[in-house]
DODODREN-130111 format. One line per 8 residues: number of its first residue (from 1); their letters; for each residue x negated, y negated, z of N, C-alpha, C. Coordinates in steps of 0.05 Angstrom, whole numbers, plus 32768, in hexadecimal, padded with zeros to 4 digits. Layout:
NUM	A	X,Y,Z,X,Y,Z,X,Y,Z; ...
//
This chain:
1	MLAVDVEM	7F78,8110,7FF6,7F93,8114,7FEA,7FA8,8112,8000; 7FBE,8104,7FFA,7FD4,8100,800C,7FED,810E,8001; 7FFA,811E,8011,8013,812B,8009,8028,8126,801D; 8040,811E,8014,8056,8116,8025,8070,8125,801D; 807E,8130,8031,8098,813C,802D,80A8,8137,8046; 80BA,8123,8045,80C9,811C,805D,80E6,8119,8058; 80F6,811D,806D,8113,8119,806D,811B,810C,8087; 812D,80F9,8085,8137,80EC,809E,8150,80DC,8097
9	EIGTLKLR	815F,80D7,80AD,8177,80C6,80AB,8174,80AF,80BE; 8175,8097,80B3,8174,807F,80C4,818C,806D,80BC; 81A0,806C,80CE,81B8,805E,80C7,81C6,806C,80B0; 81CC,805D,809B,81D9,8068,8084,81C5,8073,806F; 81AB,806E,8074,8197,8077,8061,818F,8094,8066; 8191,80A4,8051,8188,80C0,8052,816F,80C2,803F; 8158,80C4,804B,813F,80C4,803C,8135,80E0,8038; 8131,80E8,801F,8125,8102,8018,8110,80FC,8003
17	ATLPKCEG	80F7,80FC,800B,80E2,80F3,7FF9,80CA,8106,7FFA; 80C2,810E,7FE2,80AB,8120,7FDF,8097,8114,7FCC; 807E,8111,7FD5,8068,8108,7FC4,8051,811C,7FC7; 804E,812F,7FB5,8037,8141,7FB8,801E,8137,7FAC; 8008,813D,7FB8,7FED,8138,7FAC,7FE9,811B,7FA3; 7FEB,8108,7FB6,7FE6,80EC,7FAF,7FC8,80E7,7FAE; 7FBF,80E1,7F96,7FA4,80D8,7F91,7FA5,80BE,7F81; 7F91,80AD,7F84,7F92,8093,7F76,7FA9,8083,7F83
25	TTVVIGPN	7FB5,8072,7F72,7FCB,8061,7F7C,7FE6,806A,7F72; 7FF8,806F,7F85,8013,8076,7F7E,8025,805F,7F86; 8035,8054,7F73,8047,803F,7F79,8063,804B,7F7C; 806F,8047,7F93,808B,8050,7F98,809D,8038,7F93; 80AE,803A,7F7F,80BF,8023,7F77,80DC,802A,7F7B; 80EC,8016,7F80,8108,8019,7F83,8114,7FFF,7F8C; 812E,7FFC,7F8B,813B,7FE3,7F93,813A,7FDF,7FB1; 8140,7FC7,7FBA,8142,7FC2,7FD7,8157,7FD4,7FE3
33	GAGKSTFL	8151,7FDF,7FFA,8163,7FF1,8008,8161,800E,8000; 814E,8015,7FEE,814B,8031,7FE6,813C,8042,7FFA; 812E,8035,800D,8120,8044,8022,8102,8043,801F; 80F7,8031,800F,80DA,8030,8009,80CA,802B,8022; 80D1,8016,8031,80C2,8010,8049,80C4,8025,805F; 80DC,8031,8061,80E0,8047,8074,80CE,805F,806D; 80CC,8065,8053,80BB,807A,8049,809E,8074,8051; 8095,805C,804C,8079,8054,8052,8074,8056,8070
41	KSILGEVR	8087,804D,8081,8083,804E,809D,8084,806A,80A9; 8090,807D,809A,808F,8099,80A3,8073,80A4,809F; 8065,809B,808A,804A,80A3,8085,8038,8097,809A; 803D,807E,80A0,802D,806F,80B4,8030,807A,80D0; 8047,8086,80D5,804D,8091,80EF,805F,8080,8101; 8068,806A,80F6,807A,8058,8105,8096,8062,8106; 809E,8072,80F2,80B8,807F,80F1,80B4,809D,80F1; 80C2,80AB,8101,80BF,80C8,8103,80D5,80D7,80F3
49	PDRGSITL	80CD,80E5,80DE,80E1,80F3,80CE,80EF,8109,80DD; 8107,8110,80D5,8115,8127,80E1,8109,8141,80D9; 8100,8143,80C0,80F3,815B,80B6,80DE,8153,80A2; 80C9,8164,80A1,80B5,8160,808C,8099,8164,8095; 8086,815C,8082,806A,815F,8087,805B,8149,8078; 8044,8141,8083,8032,812E,8076,8016,8138,807B; 8006,813B,8065,7FEA,8143,8068,7FD9,812E,805A; 7FC1,812A,8065,7FAD,8118,805A,7F93,8127,8059
57	GERSLLCT	7F8B,812F,8041,7F73,8140,803F,7F79,815B,804C; 7F68,8162,805E,7F6C,817C,806D,7F7B,8178,8087; 7F83,815F,808D,7F90,8159,80A7,7FAE,8158,80A4; 7FBC,8164,80B7,7FD9,8162,80B8,7FE1,814B,80CA; 7FEF,8137,80C0,7FF8,8120,80D0,8014,8124,80DB; 8024,8135,80CD,803F,813A,80D6,8047,8156,80CD; 8052,8165,80E0,805E,817F,80D9,8074,8184,80ED; 808D,817E,80E5,80A3,817F,80F8,80A9,819C,8101
65	SSRLHVPT	80A3,81AF,80F1,80A8,81CB,80F9,8096,81D4,8110; 807F,81C7,8113,806D,81CE,8129,806B,81B6,813D; 807D,81A3,813A,807F,818C,814C,8066,817B,814D; 8058,817A,8137,8040,816A,8135,8046,814E,812A; 803E,813A,8139,8042,811E,8130,802A,810E,813A; 8016,810A,8128,7FFE,80FB,812F,8005,80DE,8133; 7FFE,80D1,8149,8004,80B5,814D,7FF7,80A3,8137; 8004,808C,8132,7FFB,807A,811E,7FDE,8073,8120
73	EHRRLGYV	7FD4,806E,8138,7FB9,8064,813B,7FA4,807A,8135; 7FAD,8093,8133,7F9A,80A9,812D,7F9D,80B4,8111; 7FAC,80A7,8100,7FB1,80B2,80E6,7F9C,80A9,80D1; 7F8C,8095,80D8,7F77,808B,80C5,7F83,8081,80AC; 7F98,8070,80AF,7FA5,8064,8098,7FA2,8046,809A; 7F9C,8039,8082,7F9C,801C,8080,7FB7,8013,8077; 7FC2,7FFE,8084,7FDD,7FF5,807F,7FDE,7FD7,807A; 7FEA,7FCE,8064,7FEE,7FB2,805F,800C,7FAD,805E
81	PQKYALFP	8018,7FA0,8073,8035,7F9B,8073,803D,7F85,8060; 8057,7F82,805C,8062,7F6F,8048,8057,7F53,804C; 8058,7F48,8064,804F,7F2D,8068,8034,7F2B,8076; 8025,7F41,8073,8008,7F43,807B,8003,7F43,8099; 8014,7F37,80A9,8012,7F38,80C7,7FF7,7F30,80D1; 7FEB,7F1B,80C5,7FD2,7F11,80CF,7FD6,7F02,80E9; 7FC2,7F02,80FA,7FC4,7EF4,8114,7FBE,7ED6,810F; 7FD1,7EC4,8113,7FCE,7EA8,810D,7FB9,7E99,811E
89	HMTVFQNV	7FB5,7EA3,8137,7FA2,7E96,8149,7F85,7E9F,8145; 7F81,7EB1,8132,7F66,7EBC,812D,7F5C,7EB3,8112; 7F41,7EB3,810F,7F35,7EAE,80F6,7F37,7EC6,80E3; 7F30,7EC2,80CA,7F2F,7ED9,80B8,7F1D,7EEF,80C2; 7F05,7EE7,80CB,7EF2,7EFB,80D5,7EFE,7F0A,80ED; 7F0B,7EFC,80FF,7F16,7F0A,8117,7F2D,7F1C,810F; 7F3D,7F15,80FB,7F53,7F26,80F2,7F48,7F40,80E7; 7F34,7F3E,80D7,7F29,7F57,80CA,7F1A,7F68,80DF
97	AFGLRIRG	7F0E,7F5B,80F2,7EFF,7F6A,8107,7F10,7F76,811C; 7F2A,7F6E,811D,7F3B,7F75,8134,7F3C,7F93,813A; 7F40,7FA3,8125,7F43,7FC0,812A,7F2A,7FD0,812A; 7F13,7FC3,8127,7EFA,7FD2,8126,7EF1,7FDB,8141; 7EE8,7FF4,8142,7EDD,7FFF,815B,7EBF,8004,8158; 7EB1,7FEE,8151,7E94,7FEF,814E,7E88,7FE0,8166; 7E77,7FEC,8175,7E6D,7FE0,818D,7E59,7FCA,8188; 7E47,7FCE,8176,7E32,7FBB,8171,7E3D,7FA2,8163
105	RNERKERV	7E37,7F8A,816E,7E41,7F72,8162,7E37,7F6E,8145; 7E1D,7F74,8141,7E12,7F71,8126,7E1E,7F83,8112; 7E23,7F9C,811A,7E30,7FB0,8108,7E4C,7FA7,8102; 7E5A,7F9D,8116,7E75,7F94,8112,7E76,7F7C,80FE; 7E64,7F69,8102,7E63,7F52,80F0,7E5C,7F5B,80D4; 7E49,7F6D,80D2,7E41,7F76,80B7,7E58,7F84,80A8; 7E67,7F94,80B7,7E7D,7FA2,80AA,7E93,7F8F,80A1; 7E9A,7F7B,80B1,7EAE,7F67,80AA,7EA5,7F56,8092
113	MELLSDLR	7E8D,7F4C,8093,7E83,7F3B,807E,7E7F,7F4A,8064; 7E79,7F64,8066,7E76,7F74,804E,7E91,7F76,8040; 7EA6,7F7B,8050,7EC1,7F7C,8044,7ECA,7F62,8039; 7EC6,7F4C,8047,7ECE,7F32,803E,7EC0,7F2B,8024; 7EA6,7F31,8023,7E97,7F2C,800B,7EA1,7F3D,7FF3; 7EA7,7F56,7FF9,7EB0,7F68,7FE4,7ECB,7F5E,7FD8; 7EDB,7F52,7FE9,7EF5,7F48,7FE0,7EF4,7F2A,7FD8; 7EDB,7F1F,7FD8,7ED6,7F04,7FCF,7EE4,7EEF,7FE0
121	IDHLAARK	7EE4,7EF4,7FFA,7EF0,7EE0,800D,7EDD,7EDB,8025; 7EC4,7EE1,8022,7EB1,7EDD,8038,7EAF,7EBF,803F; 7EB5,7EAE,802C,7EB4,7E91,8032,7ECB,7E88,8044; 7EDE,7E9A,8048,7EF5,7E93,8059,7EF2,7E9E,8076; 7EDC,7EAA,807C,7ED9,7EB8,8096,7EE0,7EA7,80AE; 7EDA,7E8E,80AE,7EDE,7E7D,80C6,7EF9,7E6F,80C5; 7F09,7E73,80B0,7F23,7E65,80AD,7F38,7E73,80BD; 7F4B,7E63,80C8,7F63,7E6F,80D5,7F75,7E79,80BE
129	TTTLSGGE	7F83,7E8E,80C4,7F94,7E9A,80AF,7FAB,7E89,80A7; 7FB3,7E76,80B8,7FC9,7E64,80B2,7FC2,7E50,809B; 7FA8,7E4E,8095,7FA0,7E3C,8080,7F9C,7E4A,8065; 7FA2,7E63,8063,7F9D,7E73,804A,7FB4,7E72,8037; 7FAE,7E76,801D,7FC2,7E79,8009,7FCD,7E96,800B; 7FE3,7E9B,7FFC,7FEE,7EB6,7FFC,7FDA,7ECB,7FF2; 7FCC,7EC5,7FDC,7FB9,7ED8,7FD2,7FA2,7EDD,7FE5; 7F98,7EC8,7FF2,7F83,7ECB,8005,7F8C,7EDB,801D
137	SQRVALAR	7FA4,7ED6,8027,7FAF,7EE6,803D,7FB1,7F03,8037; 7FB9,7F09,801E,7FBB,7F25,8016,7FA0,7F33,8016; 7F8B,7F25,800D,7F71,7F30,800D,7F67,7F35,802A; 7F6D,7F23,803C,7F65,7F26,8058,7F73,7F3F,8064; 7F8D,7F42,805E,7F9C,7F59,8067,7F91,7F73,805C; 7F88,7F73,8043,7F7C,7F8A,8037,7F61,7F90,8044; 7F52,7F7B,804A,7F38,7F7F,8057,7F3C,7F8B,8073; 7F50,7F82,8081,7F55,7F8C,809C,7F5E,7FAA,809A
145	AMATRPHA	7F6E,7FB0,8086,7F76,7FCC,8083,7F5F,7FDF,807C; 7F4B,7FD4,806D,7F35,7FE4,8065,7F1E,7FE5,8079; 7F1F,7FD4,808E,7F09,7FD1,80A0,7F02,7FEB,80AF; 7F16,7FFB,80B5,7F11,8013,80C5,7F0B,802B,80B3; 7F06,8026,8099,7F01,803C,8086,7F17,8051,8086; 7F2F,8049,8080,7F46,805B,8080,7F44,8071,806B; 7F52,8087,8070,7F52,809D,805D,7F68,809A,8048; 7F7A,8087,804C,7F8F,8081,8038,7F99,8065,803E
153	LLLDEPMA	7FA4,8058,8029,7FAF,803C,802C,7FCD,803C,8026; 7FDB,802C,8036,7FF8,8028,8032,7FFD,800A,802F; 800A,8002,8019,8010,7FE6,8014,802E,7FE3,8010; 803A,7FD2,8021,8057,7FCE,8021,805E,7FB4,8012; 8068,7FB6,7FFA,8070,7F9E,7FEA,805A,7F89,7FEA; 8042,7F90,7FE0,802B,7F7E,7FE3,802D,7F63,7FD5; 8040,7F61,7FC2,8043,7F47,7FB3,805B,7F37,7FBD; 806A,7F42,7FD0,8084,7F35,7FD7,8081,7F19,7FE2
161	ALDSDARR	806B,7F13,7FF0,8067,7EF9,7FFD,805A,7EE5,7FEB; 8055,7EEC,7FD1,8046,7EDA,7FC0,8058,7ECD,7FAB; 8050,7EB5,7FA2,805E,7EA9,7F8C,8056,7EB7,7F72; 8064,7EB1,7F5C,8061,7EC0,7F43,8044,7EBE,7F38; 8038,7EA7,7F3A,801D,7EA3,7F2F,8009,7EB3,7F40; 800B,7EB2,7F5A,7FF8,7EC1,7F6B,7FFD,7EDF,7F68; 8016,7EE7,7F63,801D,7F03,7F60,800E,7F0F,7F49; 800C,7F01,7F32,7FFE,7F0B,7F1B,7FE0,7F0E,7F21
169	KVRRFLAV	7FD5,7EFA,7F2E,7FB8,7EFC,7F34,7FB2,7F12,7F48; 7FC2,7F15,7F5C,7FBE,7F29,7F70,7FC1,7F45,7F65; 7FD4,7F49,7F53,7FD7,7F63,7F45,7FBD,7F6A,7F37; 7FB1,7F57,7F29,7F98,7F5D,7F1B,7F82,7F65,7F2E; 7F81,7F56,7F44,7F6D,7F5C,7F58,7F71,7F77,7F65; 7F89,7F7D,7F6D,7F8F,7F96,7F7B,7F8B,7FAE,7F68; 7F92,7FAB,7F4F,7F8E,7FC1,7F3C,7F72,7FCB,7F3C; 7F5F,7FB8,7F3D,7F43,7FC0,7F3E,7F3A,7FCA,7F59
177	RLRATGIP	7F42,7FBC,7F6E,7F39,7FC3,7F89,7F44,7FDE,7F92; 7F5D,7FE4,7F8D,7F68,7FFD,7F96,7F5B,8015,7F88; 7F55,8012,7F6E,7F47,8027,7F60,7F2A,802B,7F6A; 7F1E,8015,7F74,7F03,8016,7F7E,7F01,8023,7F99; 7F17,8024,7FA9,7F15,802F,7FC3,7F11,804D,7FC3; 7F1C,805B,7FAE,7F19,8078,7FAC,7F29,8088,7FC0; 7F3C,807B,7FCE,7F4C,808A,7FE1,7F6A,8089,7FD8; 7F7A,809C,7FE1,7F96,809C,7FD9,7FA4,8082,7FE3
185	TIVVSHDI	7FB4,8076,7FD2,7FC2,805D,7FD9,7FDF,8060,7FD0; 7FF1,8058,7FE2,800E,8057,7FDC,8017,803A,7FDE; 8022,802F,7FC9,802D,8014,7FC8,804B,8017,7FC4; 805B,8009,7FD5,8078,8009,7FD0,807F,7FED,7FC6; 8092,7FED,7FB3,8099,7FD3,7FA6,80B4,7FD6,7F99; 80C2,7FC0,7F95,80DB,7FC0,7F86,80D6,7FB5,7F6A; 80BD,7FAE,7F64,80B6,7FA0,7F4B,80A7,7FB3,7F38; 80B2,7FB8,7F21,80A6,7FCA,7F0E,808B,7FBF,7F05
193	ADAEALGD	8087,7FA5,7F06,806D,7F9A,7EFE,8056,7FA4,7F10; 805C,7FA9,7F29,8048,7FB4,7F3B,8040,7FD0,7F33; 8054,7FE0,7F2A,804E,7FFB,7F21,803D,7FFA,7F07; 8044,7FE7,7EF6,8035,7FE5,7EDC,8018,7FDD,7EE1; 8013,7FCC,7EF5,7FF8,7FC2,7EF9,7FE7,7FD5,7F0B; 7FF4,7FE2,7F1F,7FE5,7FF0,7F34,7FE6,800E,7F33; 7FFC,8019,7F28,8001,8035,7F2C,7FF3,8048,7F19; 7FE3,805B,7F25,7FDA,8072,7F15,7FF2,8085,7F0F
201	RVAVLEKG	8004,8085,7F22,801E,8093,7F1E,8033,8084,7F2D; 804C,8089,7F26,8063,807A,7F31,8077,808E,7F3B; 8083,8088,7F52,8099,8098,7F5E,80B1,8085,7F61; 80C8,808E,7F56,80E0,807E,7F57,80F2,8087,7F6E; 80F8,8075,7F80,8109,807B,7F97,8125,8071,7F91; 8138,8083,7F91,8154,807D,7F8B,8166,8086,7FA2; 8172,8073,7FB0,8184,8079,7FC6,8177,808C,7FDA; 815E,8087,7FE1,8151,8097,7FF5,8143,80B0,7FEB
209	QIVQVGTL	8144,80B5,7FD2,8138,80CD,7FC7,8124,80C6,7FB1; 810C,80D3,7FB2,80FA,80D0,7F9C,8103,80E3,7F86; 810C,80D7,7F70,8119,80E6,7F5B,8107,80ED,7F44; 80F0,80DF,7F42,80DD,80E5,7F2C,80C2,80DA,7F33; 80AD,80E9,7F2C,8091,80E1,7F30,8082,80E6,7F16; 8071,80D3,7F0E,8060,80D7,7EF6,8054,80BD,7EEE; 8046,80BC,7ED8,803B,80A3,7ECE,8053,8092,7EC4; 804E,8078,7EC2,8064,8067,7EBA,806D,806E,7E9D
217	SELRAHPA	805A,8074,7E8C,8062,807C,7E70,8072,8095,7E70; 806B,80A9,7E81,807B,80C1,7E83,8097,80BC,7E8C; 809A,80AB,7EA0,80B4,80A5,7EAB,80C5,8096,7E97; 80B9,8084,7E88,80C8,8075,7E74,80D0,8087,7E5C; 80BE,809A,7E56,80C4,80AC,7E3F,80D9,80C0,7E46; 80D9,80CA,7E60,80EC,80DF,7E68,80F7,80D9,7E83; 8108,80C4,7E86,8114,80BE,7EA0,8126,80D4,7EAA; 8123,80DB,7EC4,8132,80F1,7ECF,814F,80EB,7ED5
225	TPFVRQFL	8155,80D1,7ED9,8171,80C9,7EDF,8177,80AF,7ED1; 8190,80A8,7ECD,8197,808E,7EC2,818C,8077,7ED1; 818A,807A,7EEC,817F,8065,7EFC,8162,8060,7EF5; 8152,8075,7EF2,8136,8072,7EEA,8134,8063,7ED0; 8144,806B,7EBC,8143,805E,7EA2,8149,8040,7EA5; 815E,803A,7EB3,8166,801E,7EB6,8151,800E,7EC5; 8146,8019,7EDB,8134,800B,7EEC,811A,8005,7EDD; 8110,8019,7ECE,80F6,8015,7EC0,80F8,8005,7EA7
233	DTRPAEPT	8110,8002,7E9D,8114,7FF2,7E84,811A,7FD5,7E8A; 8116,7FCC,7EA3,811D,7FB0,7EAA,8109,7F9C,7E9E; 80F2,7FA5,7E96,80DE,7F93,7E8A,80CA,7FA3,7E7A; 80BD,7F97,7E66,80A9,7FA5,7E57,808F,7FAA,7E67; 8080,7FBD,7E5F,8067,7FC3,7E6D,8053,7FAD,7E69; 8043,7FA8,7E7E,802D,7F95,7E7C,8013,7FA3,7E76; 8000,7F96,7E69,7FE6,7FA3,7E64,7FD7,7FA9,7E7E; 7FC8,7FBF,7E7E,7FB8,7FC6,7E95,7FA2,7FB2,7E99
241	PMVNEIGA	7F9F,7FA7,7EB1,7F8A,7F93,7EB6,7F6E,7F9F,7EB4; 7F5B,7F8F,7EAA,7F40,7F97,7EA8,7F30,7F8E,7EC0; 7F19,7F9B,7EC4,7F09,7F94,7EDC,7F00,7F77,7EDC; 7EFA,7F6C,7EC5,7EF0,7F51,7EC4,7F06,7F3C,7EC7; 7F1E,7F45,7ECD,7F34,7F32,7ED1,7F3A,7F2C,7EEE; 7F28,7F35,7F00,7F2E,7F32,7F1C,7F34,7F15,7F23; 7F20,7F04,7F1F,7F24,7EE8,7F24,7F2A,7EE1,7F41; 7F2A,7EC8,7F47,7F30,7EBF,7F62,7F4E,7EBB,7F65
249	VS	7F59,7EC2,7F7C,7F75,7EBE,7F82,7F79,7EA7,7F94; 7F88,7E94,7F8C,7F8C,7E7C,7F9C,7FA9,7E7B,7FA7
//
């Protein structure tokens, strides 16, 4: 379980965001400039809040009152940035293996190939990442994030770099994969369709503040603010994807 309660000021942005008891997939949605990426980076440890606390299971990652701030590399978090940040000079295999601290070559290879096979991209292992499609790149980035067996996953606008057709396919794939991980996951997005497809619950970020948290149907039935009502009514709900809809993403 992941619990977040942070406050900070960065430039003109005043972020006050609380997410208690994150289990399953929580999608944090809001318009551009609302502070979504800043919020995610505060969990990751790249941005240090002025006040607050972050806990992951029994571990405290941040407690400003006791001056505790666990470095990013020790937080056991998997992170997929907006544009995936894959190394262009490396193969798919090398990208996924990059953060692994497994000494044995055979064990290292087994772990990487297990992940690639699980995500249905083992046939791409020897390819350079510059030759991949958007959907393939996203799967490689997810494999790299999962390689170290993180205790939680953070995804920053995972569909932003994809065209509309790939976006629909990747949503279906992610909906299944994220539920299969069994670990807390936070996805930030400006697109309500991501919340419809991925979110066990949804948190709406309005001008730096999380103003409402709940299932999408709860938020639509009882919006806490006019902004929530307007933002969630921008499009009709999409059907929840089924497991057999994974398909290949090109």
